[in-house]
N, C-alpha and C positions, 0 to 999 in steps of 0.2 A: 518359610519358617515362621511358626506362630509366636513363639516366645524366645527371647534372647537369653543366653546363658549369663548368669551373674558372675562374670569373670572380668578381672582387670588384666588385659593382654598388652604386653610390651612387644612391639614389632620393629626390628632394625633391618634395613635393606638400603644399599646405596644406589641401586639401579632404579631410576625414577619410574619407568614404565611398569616394572614388576611391583614396585612399592605401592603405586596407586591402585593397581589391579587387586593386590592382596589386601590392601587396606579396606577396599570396598567389600571384599568377602568377609573380612573379620567383623566389620560393622554390622553385617547381617546376622552374625552369630553371637557376638559378645556385647555386653552392656557398655563397657569402657575399653577403648583401644587407644594406646599411645604409640605413635609412629615417629621414628627418627631415621636419619640417613647414615649414622655412624655409631661405633661402639661407645665412644666417650659420652655422647648425649644419652645413649641408652643406660649407661651405668649411673649417670646423674639422676635420671628419672627413677631408676630402681631404688636409689638411696632415698629419694624424696617421697615416693609414692608406694603404697602397698600394691604389689604386683603378684598375680596368681600364676602367670605362665609367661615365659620369654620365648619368642620366636625370632631367630636371628640367622642372617646369611653368614657364610664362612668368610668370604672376601669382602672387606670394607675398609675405607680409609680411616686414618687416625688410630682406631682400635678395631681389629677384626673380630669376627664372631668367636674364635677360640679364646682370644685374650679376654674378651668380655665375659665369657663363660667362666674362665678361671677366677676373675675378680668377684663374680656373683657367687660362685661356690664358696669363696672365703667368708662371705657375709651370710649366705643361706645355702647350706649343702644340699637341701632337699627340694628346692623350688624346681618345678619341671622346666627343662630347657629343650626346645626343639630346634634342630639345625636344618636350614634349607640348603640343599647342595645340588651341584651340577656334576655331570660326568667328569669335567676337568678338575673337580675338587676331590676326586677319589683318594688322592695321596694324603689328604688331611683327615680322613675318616678315622683311621686307627688312633691318631693323636686325640681326636675328639672323644673317643671311647675312654681314654685315660682320664679325661676331665670329668666324665660322668654324664654325658649327654643322654637325655631320656629317649629321644626319638629323632629320626632323620626323615625328611620329606624331600624326594628328588624332584628338581625342577623339570618341566613346568608344573606349577602348583595349581591344584584343582580344589574347588570348594568342598567336595565330598571328603577329600583327604584331610583338610583342616578341620572340618566338622567332626569327623571321626576322632581325631586327636583331642580336640577341645572337649568333646563329650566325655572322653575318658578322664581327662583332667578335672572336668567339672564334677564328675561322679566322685572322684577322690576328694575334692573340696567339700562336697556335701557330706561325704562320709566322715571327714575330719571334724566337721561342725557337730555332727551327731555324737561323735566320740567325746568331743570336748564337753558336751552337756551331760555326760554320764559320770557317775562317781568313780568308776573303775577305768579311768582314761588310759592308763598305761597298758592294762591288759587288752583293752579294745584296740589300742593303737598297734599292739603287737599282732593282734589278729588281722588287722587291716594290712599290715606289712606281709604277713604270711600269705595273704591272698595273691599277692603279685610278686613276692620276692623269695629267694632262697635264704633261709636264716639258720644260723647255728651259733652256739656259744661254747666257750671253753673256759676252764679254770686258768689261773695264772701260769700254769705249766704246760698248757696245750692239750689237756685231756677234755674230750667232748662231754658237755653237760646237757646240751639240748640241741635238737634239730627239728625243723618243722616238716610238714608233709611235702612241701615243694622240694626240699633237700632230698628226702627219701625217693620221691618220684624221679627227680632229675638224675640221681646217681644210682638208682635202682638198688637201694639198700634197705634193710629192715632196721627200724629205730632201735629195737631191743638189742640188736647185735653190735651197735656202734657206740651206744652211750657208755662212757668210761674209757673208751679207747683213745690212744694217742693220735692226734690229728694227722701226723705224718704217715701213719699206717693206713688211714682211711682214704685220704685224697691223693690220687696219683696224677700228678701233672705230666704232660707229655715229656717223655725222656728223663723225668726226675721225680723226686718226692716233693710233697707240699712242705716247704721248710718253715716250720713254726718259729724257730729261733730268729731267722732273718726278719720275719713279719713283726715279731715282738720288738726287735731292735729298732725297726723303722717307726713303730708306734711310739716308742719311748723318745725318739728324736723329734718326730713331726706330729705327734698326738693323733695320728690316723695312718692307716695303710690303705692305699687305693691302687688297684691293679686289675687288668683284664687277664684272666688265666685260661690257658688252653688245656683241657683235660682230654686224655686219650685212653680209651679202653681197648683199642685194637690198632692194627697197622693201617687201617683204612682211614684216610684223612676225612672222608665225607662223614664219618661217624664221630668225629671230634666234637666236644662241647666247649663253648666259650662263655665264661661267666665273668661279669664285671663286679668285683667285690669292693666293699669298703669295710675296713675293720676298725673298731673303736674300743678304747679301754673303758671299763665301768669301774669307778673308784668309790671307795668308802668316803662319805661326806665328812666323817670325823677325822679319819687318819690320812686321807688322800692316797691310801694304798689301793692298788689295782686288785680287785678280787675276782674279776672275770673279763673276758674279751667277747664282744659280740660282732658277728660278721653278717652283713646283709649283701646279697648278690642278685643281680638281674641276669637272666639267661638271654644273652644277645647272640646266640648261635645263628639264628636266621639272618640277623643283620650282618654279621661278619661274613657268612657264606655268600650273601648277596654282594657284599663289597668285593670279595675275592672274585666272584663271577664277573662283576663289573670291571675290575682291573684286568682280568683275563680278556674280556671282550674289547677293552680299550687298547690293549697292548698286543693282541694276537690276531694273525690272519686266519680267518675261518677255514679256508680251503686247505692250506698246507700245515697249519698249526705253528708256523714260524712266527717269531716276533715281527711286528709290522713297522710301518714308517714312524708312528708315534713313539714306539719303544726305541727305535734307532735314534731319533732326535734326542730323546731323553738320555740315552747312553752316550751320545756324542758330547752332551753337556756335562756328564758326571764322571767321565773316565778318560784316562790317557790312552792313546792308541797309536799304531804305526801308519796304516794306510786304510782308506775307505775305497771300496770298489762298487760301482753300480753296474750290474750285468743285465743287458737287454737281449731278449730272444729276437733274433732277426725274423721279420715277416711273420710274427706270431698270428696276426689277424688273418693272414691267408691260410695258415694251418687250421685255425678255428673255422673259417668259412668252408674250407675244403673237407675236413674230416668231421666237423661238428664240435660242439662245446664239450661233450663228454670226453672225447679224445684230447681236446685242449686241456681240460682239467687234469686228466691222467698225466700228461706231460709236465704240467706245473708241479704236481705232487711228486713225480719221479725226480725232477731236478732238485726239489727240496731234499728228497731222500739222499741223493748222491752227494749233495753239498754237506749234509749233516754227518756223513760217514767220516769225513776227514777233519772235522772241527777240532778235535782234541790234538791230533797229530800236528796239524798245521797252525794251531793256536789262533783260530779266527772264530767269529760268530756270524751266523747267517740270518738274514732278515728277508721278508717278502714285502716288496713295495707295491707298485701298481700291477695291473693285470699281467704284464709281460716282463716285469723287472724284479730283480733281487739285489740285495746289498750284502757285501761281505766286509766285516770290520776286522782287520788284522790287528791283533792285540799287542804284539811286540813291536818295538821300534826297530825298523829294518831299513836297509839302504834302498835307493831307487832301483838298483839292479835286482836286489832280492825281491822287491815288490813286483817287478815285472815278471820274474820267474814264478812267483806265487800266482799271479794272474794267468800265466800260461798254463800252470798246473790246473787251476780251477776251470779254465776254458776247456782243457782236454777232458777233465772229469765229466763235464756236461755234454761234450759233443762227440767224443771218440766212440762211445758205445751207442749204437742205434737204439731207437725206442720201438718196442713191439706192442701193438694193441690188437688182439685177435690175429687176423691175418695181415694186418697193416704193418709195414716197416717204415718208420719216419726218421728222417735225418734233420737235425737242426744245427744252426750256427748261432753264435752269440757275439755281441760287441761289448767291450768292457771299458768304462771310463774310470779313472782313478785320481785320487787326490791325497796328498800327504796330511798327516795329523798335526804337523808343525804349524803353529799359528804365526802368520806374518803380521807386520805392523798394521796393514790396512784391514786386517780381519775384524777389527772393531766395528767396521761398517755394518755388519749384520749381527744379530743377537747370538750370544753364546758361540756355539760351533756350527751353526747352520750354514755358515759360509763354506765349511768343508764339504757338506752335502751338495751345495750349489756348485762348487768347483768340480766335483766328481761328475755331476750332471752335465756341466758344460763340456768336460772332457769327453763324455759319452756322445753328446751331440756332434762335437767336432770330429770324433772318430768316425761317426756315421757319414758325415759329409766328405771326409777324406778317404772313406772306404778302408779304414784300418781296423784290425780286430781288437787292438789294445792301445790305449793312449793315456798317458799320465798328464794331468793338468800342469800347465806352464804359466808363470805369471805374465808372459807376453800376451795372453788372451785378453787381458785388460777388461775383465768383466765389471770391476768396480767403477772404472772410469765411465763405462757405458751406463751403469745404473745412476751414477751421480749426474750424468748429462741428462738422462731421462727425467729425473726428479727436478733438476734445475729448470728445464724447459716446460715441464708440466706446471710448475709454480708460476713461471713467467706468463704462460698462456692463460692460466686461471686469473692472474692479476690483470692481464690485458682485457679479458672478458668482463671482469667485474668493474673495471674503470672505463669501459667502452673505448678501448684503444685498438680494436680490430677495424680496419677501414679498407675500402677499395681504392686502388690506384687505377688509372685509366691510360691505356696506350692507344694512340690514334691509328686508324686503318685507312689508307689512302686508296682512292679510285685511280688505277693506273692510266686510265684514258684522260681524266680531267685534271689529275694531279691534286685533287682536293680531298680533305678529310670527309668521309661519309659515315664512318663507324668508329667505335671504341671497344677495346676489350678490357674487361674489369679483371684486376689481379689483386689477390689478397695480400695485405701487409699488416704488420704490427708496428705501432709507434711505441718505441721503448720508453722506459721511465725517464730517460734523459733526452728524449726527443729523437733518438736515432731510428732509422727505418730498418725493420727486420724483415728479411726475405723469407718466403714460405719454406725454403729448403731447410730452415732450422726447426720449424715447428709443425709443418703439415703432417708429416708421417707420424709424429708423436701424438698429434691430436686424434689420429685414427686409432691408436692403441689405447688412449685413455678416455675415449668416448666423448671427446669435445668437438670432433669434426662436424657432427650434425649441427651443432650450435653455430659454428663458423659459417656453414653453408646458408643457414637461414638468415643470420645477421647480415651477411654480404648481400643477399638478394633484397632485403629490406632497404639497405642504404642505396643500392643501385636504383631501385624504384624511386626513392626520394630524390636522388640526384638528377635523374633523366626524365622525370615525369613530365616536365614542361619543355623539353628539348626535342629537336627533330631528328637527332642522330640515332642510328641503331647502336645498341650496346650489347656485347656478348657476355655471357656468364658461364663459367666452367662448371660442369656437373659430371661427377664421376658415376660409374656404374654402381658403386657402393651407395651413393645418394639415391639412385633410382630404385635400388633394391630395398631401400628403407621406406616402408609404407607411410610413416609419419612425415618424413621429408617430402614425399610425393604429394601428400595431402596439403601440406603447408604451401608448397609452390603453387599448386592449383588455386588455393585460397587467395594468395597474394595476386595472382594473375586475374582471377575473377573480380577481385576488389579494385583492380586498376586496368580496366579493359583497354583504355586508350594507350597505356604504356605497353601492353602486351604486343601491340603491332610493331614496336621498336625492339623487342627482346629477341636475341639470338641465343639459344642454348647450345653451348659447345660440349659435345660428349667426349670426355677424356677416358683414358684407360679402357678403350673399347675392346682390347684383347681379352678382358675379363668377362665379357658378356657370356653368360651361361644359360640365360632364359630370355630368348627373343620375344616371347609372348608378353612378358611384363614390360620390356623396353618398348615394343611396338605399341602396346596399349597406351603407355604414358605419352609417347610421341604423338599419337593420334589425338589424345586429349589436348596436348599443347597446340597442335595444329588447328583445333577447333576455335582457339582464341587467337589465331593468326601469328603464333610464335614461330620463328624460323629455327631450323636445326642445322648445326655444323658438326663435322667430324674433325677433331683435333688430331695433329700428328699423323696425317694421312701419308701413307707410303713407308711408314717405319716398320710395319709388320706384314704377316702373310694373310691376315684375315680382313684387311681393309676393304678389298673389293667385294667380299661377301657382305660386309656391312652395308655397302652402297646398294646392293641388290635387295637386301632385306629391309633397310630403313629408308624412310622418305625424307631425304636430307636436302638442304638448300645450298650449303657451302662445304667445300673441302679445303681444310687448312693444310697446305703441303708442309711436311715435317722439316724442322730446322736442320736435321742431319743432311738433307738433300740440298736445301737452299744455301747453306753456309759455304758450300764448295762450288756453287753454280758458276762463278766467273772463270774458273780454271779447270773444271772437271767435266770431261765430255760425257761420262756416264750419267752424272747428275743432270746435265742438260737434256740428255735423251729421255731420262725418266720423267723429268718435269714436263717436257713436251708431250709425252705419252699421257700423263695425268691430266694435263690441260685439255687435250683432244678428247680423252675419255669423258671428262666432266662436261664438256660442251655438248657431246653427243647425248648426255643424260640431262641436259638443261640445268646443270649445276655450276655455280660460280666458284672460282678458286681464289684462295688467299695465300700469299707467300709469307711465311714467318721468318724471323731472323734475318731480315734485310739490313745488314750492318755496314755496307759500303756502297759507294756510288756505282761501282762496277757490278755488284750483285743486283742493284735496283735496275740498272739499264738492261741487264740480261733477263730479269724477270719480265720486264715490259716487252722485250724482243720475243720471248717465248709465248706471249699471249695470256699471262696470268692476269686475272681481273683486278685483284687488290693486293696491296703490300703493307707489311707491318714490320717494324724493327727499329733499332736504335739510330740508324742512319736517318730515318724519317721522324722519329720522335720517341723519347723514352717515357715510361710510365710515370704519371704524376697524380697527386691528389686532386680531387674535383675542383678545388678553388684555384688551381694553377693551370688547368687545361684551357685551351682556346675554344670556346663554344660560340664564338661570334660568326 
């Protein structure tokens, strides 16, 4: 841009990233830009400084964009105001029209859109300056308004005295045919007449009349016209009597239609035309109701895969059609959720038995009659989860009534697992307790990470021939805020859900390297298949090993959860890379599943850790003894050493030695301890 516009622009936006980006755009366009983060500061600047145009976001702290616009309009009714809005702000747009907003810019904001808007405003500013310099300023000002607005005047009784070209063009009338006619006879609002007496009474009380009016010339909604009017009295300076009324309007038809289209897009499922999940949540918050049902089509993916998407879409639309037929009779409202789910909101308060009967009826409506597409006959079944609209005490845990939706979804999942067609949510499901526990342990875990309270404990592993400690296994622990030791049973599964597990793996290996760097003992480190499938984790492990080559000779990687191996290529490649640095490999919990021997054949391992479920019954269970002996003999034939876990008594330890197991580990021999308490002499 060669030359900036001579404009004083006031910009209000609370989102810092958006504010900084748009501020840079504005500074490229206008000479003076005032930027604030809330409506109160914007209003103060407006009062102190001459401003040509205001650009404001709708949602802001202290004073939002709509409240700011109202205050500005009290001071200067004509200053251009541009609202920046997002899809989520669509509900506020009609309210903003009442205030008299000049333009709306939908986020994200682009420089060409701002430039276009400010160019228009600057053109008006330049025009106004030219008008001010002429002797006939009022006449020229009227002409300027006529260029962009619909203007008409009436006498004190509502008879039309003047209309401009924009009026004639908008309402497709001839000026000569309407001058002198009563206003109510000329303008036909949708479903009623333009009521001059009401407008006149409003002006007498508030000194102005402002309203967005919908005009309808036919029964087709798409042909409706929307005009935002301001009506003002013109008084005699000597007598203060009103001698005429002037009305200025902006044709905002395009804007309103875009808003309606936007609202429809936000609240409607494109395929079925049903209200969508967003509309459901909105309705759950705004109205009372009896029961909510979530209906899931069983095995819909298989239907899609077998018959194709076209047939799948046909079934989805047909289900919507069948549900809509009975909406009025059964007093419910139908919604479309995800690809294979619907929701039904029963509007009347009904009993649990009546709700179940209604669900049975809806299920029959969907499933009893087969679906025909060309020569294909398709049968489907559905599962329904339900929740009551009654709000329980603990419902405040979630915003508004979203907990009702959550309960219905939980009932649906439980119905699936129990293979029931219909299930109503019961408070015994305890979903809120589970959520609270997840949130509590997520916070504890994050606090432990930030304060470096995740540490390895080490449990000794004894050589069964010498009776001496030769190795240690590292086990993750958290030191609580009060010094208590927290077992991984409380936090490890949660760490996998909230994406903190990867950090724990890396931090554990760092500390193990530091602890055992100068010791001669081997130390094992648990690594899940999830860790191996994570490329960044694999890279980091190799990086640490390459940086500590002497330590790598002492490291044993224990593969856990091996039943989850679904890609031997990745696992084998990673193990081979570890072997290149002399790292040893162990399989944890060997003997607990069906795929263990397959792992031995496929993976180059050094140790088998016999599962605790076998070892703990070894002293008195003949089958456990036979299985242990078999594993030992198998391992020896493969030149693999064996380690017995869960050696908790003297009797078990003696039996382990008798059966030829190479190493033992368990509380009888030594419990896990922090590094400073283990015997490394």
